[in-house]
Structures are given as C-alpha cells and as structure tokens.
C-alpha positions in Angstrom: -24.5 27.2 162.6 -26.5 27.5 159.4 -25.2 26.5 156.0 -27.2 26.6 152.8 -26.8 24.1 149.9 -24.0 25.4 147.7 -21.2 24.1 145.5 -18.6 25.9 147.7 -17.9 23.9 150.9 -15.0 25.7 152.5 -16.0 29.4 153.1 -19.7 28.5 153.3 -18.9 26.4 156.4 -17.1 29.2 158.3 -18.3 29.8 161.8 -18.4 33.3 163.4 -14.8 33.1 164.7 -13.5 32.2 161.2 -15.6 34.9 159.7 -14.1 37.5 162.0 -10.6 36.3 161.3 -11.2 36.5 157.6 -12.5 40.0 157.9 -9.4 41.0 160.0 -6.7 39.8 157.6 -8.3 40.0 154.1 -7.4 43.4 152.5 -10.0 45.5 150.9 -9.9 46.4 147.2 -8.3 49.6 145.9 -10.7 52.6 145.4 -9.7 52.6 141.7 -11.4 49.2 141.3 -14.6 50.4 142.9 -14.5 53.6 140.9 -14.1 51.6 137.7 -17.2 49.6 138.7 -19.2 52.8 139.4 -18.0 54.6 136.3 -18.9 51.7 134.0 -22.2 51.1 135.6 -23.4 54.7 135.5 -22.0 55.6 132.1 -24.1 52.8 130.6 -27.3 53.9 132.2 -27.2 52.1 135.5 -29.1 53.6 138.4 -28.2 54.0 142.0 -31.1 52.8 144.0 -30.3 49.2 145.1 -27.0 47.2 145.2 -27.0 43.5 145.7 -23.6 42.1 146.8 -23.5 38.3 146.3 -21.1 36.0 148.2 -20.6 39.1 150.3 -18.4 37.4 153.0 -17.8 39.9 155.8 -19.2 42.7 153.6 -16.1 44.5 152.2 -17.5 45.4 148.8 -21.0 46.1 150.2 -19.7 48.7 152.7 -17.3 50.2 150.1 -20.0 50.8 147.6 -22.9 51.6 150.0 -22.4 55.4 149.9 -23.4 55.3 146.3 -26.7 53.5 146.8 -30.0 54.1 148.7 -30.4 50.4 149.6 -27.7 47.7 149.9 -28.3 43.9 150.5 -25.4 41.4 151.0 -26.0 37.7 150.5 -23.9 34.8 151.6 -24.6 31.1 152.3 -22.4 31.1 155.5 -23.9 32.1 158.8 -20.4 32.9 160.0 -19.8 35.4 157.2 -23.2 36.9 157.6 -22.9 37.3 161.4 -19.5 39.0 160.9 -20.9 41.3 158.2 -23.8 42.3 160.4 -21.4 43.1 163.3 -19.4 45.4 161.0 -22.5 47.2 159.8 -22.4 50.0 157.3 -24.8 52.6 155.9 -26.1 53.7 152.5 -26.3 57.1 150.9 -29.6 57.6 152.8 -28.1 56.4 156.1 -30.1 53.2 155.9 -28.3 50.2 157.5 -27.0 47.5 155.2 -29.1 44.4 155.1 -27.2 41.0 155.2 -29.0 37.8 154.6 -28.4 34.1 154.2 -28.8 33.1 150.5 -27.0 31.3 147.8 -25.9 33.0 144.5 -28.3 30.7 142.6 -31.4 31.7 144.7 -30.5 35.4 145.0 -32.8 36.0 147.9 -36.0 34.5 146.3 -37.0 32.8 149.6 -36.1 35.6 152.0 -38.7 37.6 153.9 -39.1 40.0 152.3 -37.6 38.4 149.2 -35.4 40.1 146.6 -38.1 41.3 144.2 -38.0 40.8 140.5 -36.6 43.7 138.5 -35.6 45.5 141.7 -31.7 45.6 141.5 -29.6 48.2 139.8 -26.1 46.6 140.4 -25.1 43.0 141.4 -21.5 42.6 142.6 -19.4 39.6 143.5 -15.9 40.1 144.7 -13.7 37.0 144.6 -16.8 34.8 144.8 -18.2 34.1 141.3 -15.9 31.2 140.8 -17.9 29.3 143.5 -21.3 29.9 141.9 -23.3 27.6 139.7 -23.1 30.1 136.9 -26.1 29.0 134.9 -28.3 29.2 138.0 -26.7 32.6 139.0 -27.3 34.2 135.6 -30.9 33.0 135.5 -31.5 34.6 138.9 -29.6 37.7 137.9 -31.8 38.1 134.9 -34.8 37.9 137.2 -33.8 40.4 139.8 -32.0 43.0 137.7 -33.8 46.0 136.4 -33.5 46.6 132.6 -30.2 48.3 132.0 -28.8 46.9 135.3 -25.2 45.7 135.7 -23.4 42.6 137.0 -19.8 43.3 138.2 -17.6 40.3 138.9 -14.0 40.6 139.9 -11.2 38.3 141.0 -7.5 38.4 142.0 -5.0 35.9 140.7 -2.2 34.3 142.6 0.1 36.5 144.7 3.6 36.5 143.1 7.0 37.8 144.4 7.7 41.3 143.2 10.9 41.3 141.1 12.3 44.2 143.2 12.4 42.2 146.4 15.7 40.5 147.5 16.3 37.1 145.8 12.9 37.4 144.2 13.5 34.5 141.8 14.3 32.1 144.6 11.3 33.3 146.7 9.0 32.8 143.7 10.5 29.3 143.2 9.7 28.4 146.8 6.1 29.7 146.4 5.7 27.7 143.2 6.9 24.6 144.9 4.4 25.1 147.7 1.6 25.4 145.2 2.7 22.4 143.1 3.8 20.0 145.9 1.4 20.9 148.7 -1.9 22.6 147.8 -2.5 22.1 144.0 -4.2 18.8 144.7 -6.7 20.7 146.9 -7.6 23.1 144.2 -11.2 22.9 143.0 -12.4 24.2 139.6 -13.3 27.5 141.2 -9.7 28.0 142.3 -8.5 27.4 138.7 -10.9 30.1 137.4 -9.2 32.6 139.6 -5.7 31.6 138.4 -6.9 32.3 134.8 -8.6 35.5 136.0 -12.0 34.5 134.9 -11.1 34.1 131.2 -13.2 30.9 131.1 -15.9 32.0 133.5 -19.3 31.1 132.0 -21.1 34.2 130.7 -24.8 34.4 129.7 -24.1 34.0 126.0 -21.7 31.1 126.5 -24.1 28.9 128.5 -25.4 25.7 127.0 -28.7 27.5 127.0 -27.8 31.1 126.4 -29.8 33.9 128.1 -31.0 36.5 125.7 -31.7 39.0 128.5 -28.0 40.1 128.6 -26.2 42.3 126.1 -23.0 40.7 124.8 -22.1 43.8 122.8 -21.6 45.9 125.9 -19.5 43.3 127.8 -16.6 45.0 129.6 -13.4 43.5 130.9 -10.5 45.2 132.6 -7.3 43.6 133.8 -4.9 44.9 136.5 -1.2 44.5 135.5 1.5 43.6 138.1 2.5 47.2 138.5 -1.0 48.4 139.2 -2.6 48.4 142.7 -5.5 46.0 143.2 -5.8 45.9 147.0 -5.6 48.8 149.5 -3.1 47.2 151.8 0.5 48.0 151.1 2.0 45.4 148.8 4.9 44.7 151.2 4.0 42.8 154.4 5.9 41.1 157.2 5.8 37.3 157.2 3.3 37.2 160.1 0.8 39.0 158.0 1.6 36.9 154.9 1.0 33.8 156.9 -2.4 35.2 158.3 -3.6 36.2 154.8 -2.5 32.9 153.2 -4.2 30.9 155.9 -7.6 32.2 154.6 -7.0 30.6 151.2 -9.4 27.7 150.5 -6.8 25.2 149.1 -4.7 25.6 152.3 -7.8 25.3 154.4 -8.6 22.0 152.7 -5.0 20.8 153.1 -5.2 21.4 156.8 -8.5 19.6 157.0 -6.9 16.6 155.2 -3.8 16.7 157.4 -4.9 17.6 160.9 -1.8 16.0 162.4 0.4 18.4 160.5 -1.8 21.5 160.5 -0.4 24.5 162.5 2.7 22.5 163.5 6.2 23.1 162.2 5.4 20.6 159.4 2.4 22.7 158.3 2.7 23.4 154.5 2.5 27.2 155.0 4.9 27.2 158.0 7.5 25.3 155.9 7.0 27.8 153.1 7.6 30.7 155.5 10.8 29.1 156.8 12.1 28.7 153.3 11.3 32.3 152.5 13.1 33.4 155.6 16.1 31.3 154.7 16.2 32.8 151.2 15.9 36.3 152.5 18.7 35.8 155.1 21.0 34.5 152.3 20.3 37.8 150.5 21.4 39.8 153.5 18.0 40.6 155.1 18.4 40.8 158.9 16.4 38.4 161.1 13.2 40.0 162.2 13.1 42.3 159.2 11.8 39.8 156.7 9.1 41.2 154.4 7.4 39.9 151.3 6.6 42.2 148.5 4.0 40.8 146.1 2.0 41.6 143.0 -1.5 40.6 142.1 -3.0 40.5 138.6 -6.7 41.1 139.0 -9.6 41.2 136.5 -13.1 42.8 136.4 -16.0 41.7 134.2 -19.2 43.8 133.8 -22.3 42.4 132.1 -25.3 44.5 131.3 -29.0 43.4 131.2 -30.7 44.7 128.0 -33.0 47.7 128.4 -35.7 45.8 126.6 -36.4 42.2 125.3 -35.6 43.3 121.7 
C-alpha cells in the first residue's frame, strides 16, 4: 500500500477495504451545496474546462461535479482511497473518464505523469479535507495551478447533534457530549478542531504569515448551513446500525481504537457504549426495541476564494 508524506495520518493510511467501507457509509452532499459552488464559481467568471478535487477520498465530490466539466482529476495521498475512487469511476460532460491520482494537497500533482500544469485548473474543490492540509503549501500550489479568475471551494460539516424533535433529545445530546469529552476528545487533532468551528480559523491566502497576493480577498465568499437546512443527501434520521457505521469512519474514533485495541469493537468500545446509552434513553422515552433511530442536524460551511484575473 502506498502512502505519500502528509500531515494527515489516519485517512491517508486507509487500505482498499477501508476505502470501500468509507464510500459505502459516508453520505454525499446535498445538491444545493454543489449548486451553490457552481453558481458562485460561474457568476464570478469561472470557466468549466477542468476541475481538480483535492483530498478526493472515494470521489464523491468529483463525481457529483463532473457533469459540469470537460476534465476532472481527483487527488488523494491514500492508495486505498484512490483505488476505491477508480473502481467507482464517473464521467465528465464530454464522457471522459475521471482521472484519480496519488498526490498530496501541498504538491497538487506537480510530480504526476503528466503533471497538473500551471494555470490549467478552473475550480479546485476540497470536501471535508482542507483541515488536514498544510494550508500555506496548499495555497502556494493552488496559486500555481489555477487559471486567472479560477476558484477554490472548501467545505466542511461540523459535529452531528441530536435534533430537538427526537424523543428525549436533551438526554441523547448529553450522552453524545459525554462520549466526545470523555472518550475521543483527546484523540482530536488540530484539523478536527477546525471542523468543529466550521473553518472560521482556517488559514486563508491573506492571513498567512507570508500572504499570497494572487488571491482576491474582496471577493471572498462564505455560506453557512443552519441546523434546519439540509447539508447531506441522506435522510437526517437513521437507525443505530447506520449511525454506528458512519461514526466508525471518524478519525478521532479511529485513533481511539488504534490506541485501545483490546477494547475496540468489543462491548467496551467507546462507540458501542454510546449506542447502548442512546438505546436506553430512547427506551425510557417509549421507543420500542428495534425501532430506535437517531435524528441529527449538521451545521456546515462553504468557503470560496478567487484567484485574481491579473497580477494587478
């Protein structure tokens, strides 16, 4: 299994089986998010020739946006993620197959054969991935490969929270908070904290120690999704089997399991204990056994940065 040098050490180490599991349980983003990206990109002069999806994972965003572009390239430092993305395929507006390659966000395909050429990309996307990038390195490479007037779209989802309408919601949320604080918070890395704040402190080209003049701060765009707005395509109410599968792909829990192999996947597994507690709370609220569901909300955020059309 290949793994490129990267600051992210959990998803980048995924093998093919883990990549397939990730693709099977992670929900795609709602069409309204993709439409917002496209509307903002095209309304500000962005073209539709080439899309570069960075930290592409199994290729969710690349495949969703591919019908808008003539050429699409997905990059990821994990062989497991790339092999999964290639197996799922996808086609562009010109029926060209999507290209998936091993590369870090900081390199942006410079060493590929053929490489990602300078000033060749119209739109760069990164879905729930930018918090793992070395942002100064990423922005420097983005300035290199973007066409003048090109866009960078970065989005993230915050923590899943219990919807107020579900039975005994306050107690369910308290159990989820306890799981976070007691079990997995110590396994959070700085990138995880960036997602919790919805990228409010994500380094941008003009906030770097050495700011990059190639990007246009005046056109910076940010949109937030409120708890009552839909961020993912999957129904916001899932059974606890699916809740457990989705949560099992989170990096803090993955690191907890790596640090506690004797407890992982047993009845003393942190997530299994959370599930049992949610089941108990729901049963107290009158929910029948076997009919337990979790209704959640996600507060997402989208950031779009434009490259200037000229150096002046």
